MARBA-3410 file (N, C-alpha, C, O; in Angstrom, 1 decimal):
99
-15.6,4.9,-8.9,-14.3,4.3,-8.6,-13.9,4.2,-7.2,-14.1,5.2,-6.4 ~ -13.4,3.1,-6.9,-13.0,2.7,-5.6,-11.4,2.8,-5.6,-10.7,2.3,-6.5 ~ -10.9,3.4,-4.5,-9.4,3.5,-4.3,-8.9,2.9,-3.0,-9.6,3.1,-2.0 ~ -7.7,2.3,-2.9,-7.2,1.9,-1.7,-5.7,1.9,-1.8,-5.2,1.7,-2.9 ~ -4.9,2.3,-0.6,-3.5,2.2,-0.6,-2.9,1.4,0.5,-3.5,1.4,1.6
-1.9,0.7,0.2,-1.2,-0.1,1.4,0.3,0.0,1.0,0.7,0.3,-0.1 ~ 1.2,-0.3,2.1,2.7,-0.1,1.9,3.3,-1.5,2.4,2.8,-2.1,3.4 ~ 4.3,-1.9,1.7,5.1,-3.2,2.2,6.5,-2.6,2.3,6.8,-1.4,1.9 ~ 7.4,-3.4,2.9,8.8,-3.1,2.8,9.3,-3.5,1.4,8.7,-4.4,0.8 ~ 10.1,-2.8,0.8,10.5,-3.1,-0.5,10.9,-4.5,-1.0,10.6,-5.0,-2.1
11.6,-5.1,0.1,12.0,-6.5,-0.2,10.8,-7.5,-0.3,10.9,-8.6,-0.8 ~ 9.6,-7.0,0.3,8.3,-8.0,0.2,7.5,-7.6,-0.9,6.4,-8.2,-1.0 ~ 7.9,-6.6,-1.8,7.0,-6.1,-2.8,6.5,-7.1,-3.8,5.3,-7.2,-4.1 ~ 7.5,-7.9,-4.3,7.3,-8.7,-5.3,6.3,-9.9,-4.9,5.4,-10.3,-5.7 ~ 6.6,-10.4,-3.6,5.7,-11.4,-3.1,4.3,-10.8,-2.7,3.3,-11.6,-2.9
4.1,-9.6,-2.3,2.9,-9.1,-2.2,2.1,-8.9,-3.4,0.9,-9.1,-3.5 ~ 2.8,-8.3,-4.5,2.2,-8.3,-5.8,1.5,-9.6,-6.2,0.4,-9.6,-6.5 ~ 2.3,-10.7,-6.1,1.7,-11.9,-6.5,0.5,-12.3,-5.6,-0.5,-12.8,-6.1 ~ 0.6,-12.1,-4.3,-0.5,-12.3,-3.5,-1.7,-11.6,-3.9,-2.8,-12.2,-4.1 ~ -1.6,-10.2,-4.1,-2.6,-9.4,-4.5,-3.3,-9.9,-5.8,-4.5,-9.7,-5.9
-2.6,-10.5,-6.7,-3.1,-10.8,-7.9,-3.9,-12.1,-7.8,-4.9,-12.4,-8.5 ~ -3.4,-13.0,-6.7,-4.4,-14.3,-6.4,-5.5,-14.0,-5.6,-6.5,-14.7,-5.7 ~ -5.5,-12.9,-4.9,-6.6,-12.6,-3.8,-7.4,-11.4,-4.4,-8.4,-11.6,-5.1 ~ -7.0,-10.2,-4.1,-7.9,-9.0,-4.4,-8.2,-8.8,-5.8,-9.4,-8.5,-6.2 ~ -7.2,-9.0,-6.6,-7.4,-8.8,-8.0,-8.4,-9.9,-8.6,-9.4,-9.5,-9.3
-8.2,-11.0,-8.3,-9.2,-12.1,-8.7,-10.6,-11.9,-8.2,-11.5,-12.2,-8.9 ~ -10.6,-11.4,-6.9,-11.9,-11.2,-6.3,-12.7,-10.0,-6.9,-13.9,-10.0,-7.2 ~ -11.9,-8.9,-7.2,-12.5,-7.6,-7.8,-13.1,-8.1,-9.2,-14.2,-7.8,-9.4 ~ -12.3,-8.7,-9.9,-12.8,-8.9,-11.3,-13.8,-10.0,-11.6,-14.4,-10.1,-12.7 ~ -14.0,-10.9,-10.5,-15.0,-11.9,-10.5,-16.3,-11.3,-10.2,-17.3,-12.0,-10.5
-16.6,-10.3,-9.5,-17.7,-9.7,-9.3,-18.5,-9.2,-10.4,-18.1,-8.2,-11.0 ~ -19.7,-9.6,-10.7,-20.6,-9.0,-11.6,-20.7,-7.6,-11.3,-20.9,-7.2,-10.2 ~ -20.5,-6.6,-12.4,-20.6,-5.2,-12.1,-19.3,-4.5,-12.0,-19.2,-3.3,-12.0 ~ -18.2,-5.4,-11.9,-16.9,-4.7,-11.9,-16.6,-4.4,-13.4,-16.7,-5.3,-14.3 ~ -16.1,-3.1,-13.7,-15.7,-2.6,-15.0,-14.2,-2.6,-15.2,-13.7,-2.2,-16.2
-13.6,-3.1,-14.2,-12.0,-3.2,-14.4,-11.4,-2.9,-13.1,-12.0,-2.3,-12.1 ~ -10.1,-3.2,-13.0,-9.3,-2.9,-11.9,-7.9,-2.6,-12.4,-7.5,-3.1,-13.4 ~ -7.2,-1.6,-11.6,-5.9,-1.3,-11.9,-5.1,-1.4,-10.6,-5.3,-0.6,-9.7 ~ -4.1,-2.2,-10.6,-3.2,-2.4,-9.4,-1.9,-1.9,-9.8,-1.2,-2.4,-10.7 ~ -1.5,-0.8,-9.0,-0.1,-0.2,-9.3,0.8,-0.3,-8.1,0.4,-0.7,-7.1
2.0,0.1,-8.3,3.0,0.1,-7.3,4.1,1.1,-7.5,4.4,1.4,-8.7 ~ 4.7,1.5,-6.5,5.9,2.4,-6.6,6.7,2.4,-5.4,6.2,2.4,-4.3 ~ 8.0,2.6,-5.7,9.0,2.5,-4.6,9.4,3.9,-4.1,9.5,4.8,-4.9 ~ 9.5,4.0,-2.8,9.8,5.3,-2.2,10.3,5.1,-0.8,9.6,4.5,0.0 ~ 11.5,5.5,-0.5,12.2,5.5,0.8,12.2,4.1,1.4,11.8,4.1,2.6
12.5,3.0,0.7,12.7,1.8,1.3,11.4,1.1,1.3,11.4,-0.1,1.7 ~ 10.3,1.6,1.0,8.9,1.0,1.0,8.3,1.0,-0.4,8.8,1.7,-1.2 ~ 7.4,0.3,-0.6,6.6,0.0,-1.8,5.2,0.4,-1.5,4.6,-0.2,-0.6 ~ 4.6,1.4,-2.2,3.3,1.9,-2.0,2.5,1.1,-3.2,2.9,1.0,-4.4 ~ 1.4,0.5,-2.8,0.4,-0.1,-3.7,-0.9,0.8,-3.7,-1.5,1.1,-2.7
-1.2,1.0,-5.0,-2.5,1.9,-5.1,-3.4,0.9,-6.0,-3.0,0.5,-7.1 ~ -4.5,0.7,-5.5,-5.5,-0.2,-6.2,-6.8,0.6,-6.6,-7.6,1.1,-5.8 ~ -7.1,0.7,-7.9,-8.3,1.4,-8.2,-9.2,0.3,-9.0,-8.7,-0.6,-9.7 ~ -10.6,0.6,-8.8,-11.4,-0.3,-9.5,-12.7,0.5,-9.9,-13.0,1.6,-9.3 ~ -13.3,0.0,-10.9,-14.5,0.7,-11.6,-15.6,-0.2,-11.4,-15.5,-1.3,-11.7
-16.8,0.4,-10.9,-17.9,-0.6,-10.7,-19.3,0.1,-11.4,-19.4,1.3,-11.5 ~ -20.1,-0.7,-11.7,-21.4,-0.3,-12.3,-22.3,0.4,-11.4,-23.0,1.4,-11.8 ~ -22.4,0.0,-10.0,-23.3,0.5,-9.2,-22.8,0.2,-7.8,-21.9,-0.6,-7.5 ~ -23.4,0.9,-6.7,-23.2,0.7,-5.3,-23.6,-0.8,-5.0,-22.9,-1.5,-4.2 ~ -24.6,-1.4,-5.7,-24.8,-2.8,-5.5,-23.6,-3.8,-5.8,-23.3,-4.7,-5.0
-23.0,-3.5,-6.9,-21.8,-4.2,-7.3,-20.7,-3.9,-6.3,-19.9,-4.9,-6.0 ~ -20.5,-2.8,-5.8,-19.5,-2.5,-4.8,-19.7,-3.3,-3.6,-18.8,-4.0,-3.1 ~ -21.0,-3.3,-3.1,-21.4,-4.0,-1.9,-21.3,-5.6,-2.1,-21.0,-6.4,-1.2 ~ -21.5,-6.0,-3.3,-21.3,-7.5,-3.7,-19.8,-7.9,-3.3,-19.5,-9.1,-2.9 ~ -18.9,-6.9,-3.6,-17.4,-7.2,-3.4,-17.2,-6.9,-1.8,-16.8,-7.8,-1.1
-17.4,-5.7,-1.4,-17.0,-5.2,-0.1,-17.9,-5.6,1.1,-17.5,-5.5,2.2 ~ -19.2,-5.9,0.8,-20.1,-6.2,2.0,-20.9,-5.0,2.3,-21.0,-4.1,1.5 ~ -21.5,-5.0,3.5,-22.5,-4.0,3.8,-21.8,-2.7,4.3,-22.5,-1.7,4.5 ~ -20.7,-2.7,4.6,-19.8,-1.4,4.9,-18.8,-1.2,3.7,-17.6,-1.4,3.9 ~ -19.3,-0.6,2.6,-18.4,-0.5,1.4,-17.3,0.6,1.7,-16.3,0.6,1.0
-17.4,1.4,2.6,-16.3,2.3,3.0,-15.3,1.7,3.7,-14.3,2.4,3.9 ~ -15.3,0.5,4.2,-14.2,-0.2,4.9,-13.5,-1.0,3.8,-14.0,-1.6,2.9 ~ -12.0,-0.9,4.0,-11.2,-1.8,3.1,-11.4,-3.3,3.3,-11.7,-3.7,4.4 ~ -11.2,-4.1,2.3,-11.2,-5.4,2.4,-9.8,-6.1,2.5,-8.9,-5.8,1.7 ~ -9.7,-7.0,3.6,-8.3,-7.5,3.7,-8.4,-9.0,3.7,-9.5,-9.6,3.9
-7.3,-9.6,3.4,-7.1,-11.0,3.3,-6.3,-11.5,4.3,-5.6,-10.8,5.0 ~ -6.3,-13.0,4.6,-5.5,-13.5,5.7,-4.0,-13.2,5.8,-3.5,-13.0,6.9 ~ -3.3,-13.0,4.7,-1.9,-12.9,4.8,-1.4,-11.4,4.7,-0.3,-11.1,4.7 ~ -2.5,-10.5,4.7,-2.1,-9.1,4.5,-1.1,-8.7,5.7,-0.1,-8.0,5.4 ~ -1.4,-9.1,6.8,-0.5,-8.7,7.9,0.8,-9.1,7.8,1.7,-8.5,8.4
1.1,-10.3,7.1,2.5,-10.7,6.8,3.3,-9.6,5.9,4.4,-9.4,6.2 ~ 2.6,-9.0,5.0,3.2,-8.1,4.1,3.1,-6.7,4.6,4.1,-6.0,4.6 ~ 2.0,-6.2,4.9,1.8,-4.7,5.0,2.5,-4.2,6.3,2.5,-4.7,7.4 ~ 3.2,-3.0,5.9,3.6,-2.2,7.1,2.8,-1.1,7.5,2.9,-0.6,8.6 ~ 1.9,-0.7,6.6,1.0,0.4,6.8,-0.1,0.2,5.7,0.1,-0.4,4.7
-1.4,0.6,6.1,-2.5,0.4,5.1,-3.5,1.4,5.5,-3.5,2.0,6.6 ~ -4.5,1.8,4.6,-5.6,2.5,4.6,-6.7,1.7,5.2,-6.9,0.6,4.5 ~ -7.4,1.9,6.3,-8.4,1.1,6.7,-9.8,1.4,6.1,-10.7,0.6,6.3 ~ -9.9,2.6,5.4,-11.0,2.9,4.6,-10.6,3.1,3.3,-9.4,3.3,3.0 ~ -11.6,3.2,2.3,-11.4,3.2,0.8,-11.9,4.6,0.5,-12.7,5.2,1.2
-11.5,5.1,-0.8,-12.1,6.2,-1.4,-13.1,5.9,-2.4,-12.9,4.9,-3.2 ~ -14.2,6.5,-2.5,-15.2,6.2,-3.5,-15.3,7.5,-4.3,-15.5,8.6,-3.8 ~ -15.3,7.4,-5.6,-15.4,8.7,-6.5,-16.4,8.4,-7.6,-16.6,7.3,-8.0 ~ -17.1,9.4,-8.1,-18.0,9.3,-9.2,-17.0,9.8,-10.5,-16.4,10.8,-10.6 ~ -17.0,8.8,-11.5,-16.3,9.0,-12.7,-17.3,9.9,-13.6,-18.4,9.5,-13.8
-16.7,11.1,-14.1,-17.6,11.8,-15.0,-17.0,11.9,-16.3,-17.6,12.5,-17.2 ~ -15.8,11.4,-16.6,-15.2,11.4,-17.8,-14.2,10.4,-17.9,-13.4,10.3,-16.9 ~ -14.1,9.5,-18.9,-13.1,8.4,-18.9,-12.9,8.1,-20.5,-13.8,8.1,-21.4 ~ -11.5,7.9,-20.8,-11.1,7.6,-22.1,-10.8,6.1,-22.4,-10.5,5.8,-23.5
END
């Protein structure tokens, strides 16, 4: 499982959500070996946190999405327009149970 978090101003959250669906979500789910993605958000202290998780068959599938440095976050051209804070790296986890 791959995880990433970023934050927008609350007033930009709806626009960023739409942008994520057109960019990141579309790219994640188009890669062979992607087993699914869950894009979530929550409001807190005037900001909106976005938590993205995705499941992958293999490291090769992750690299097909993320490139040769799979520990680095993937960004899109308009991310700077929306994000006030972001993780530059991602978390990778081994899933050992799933329902």
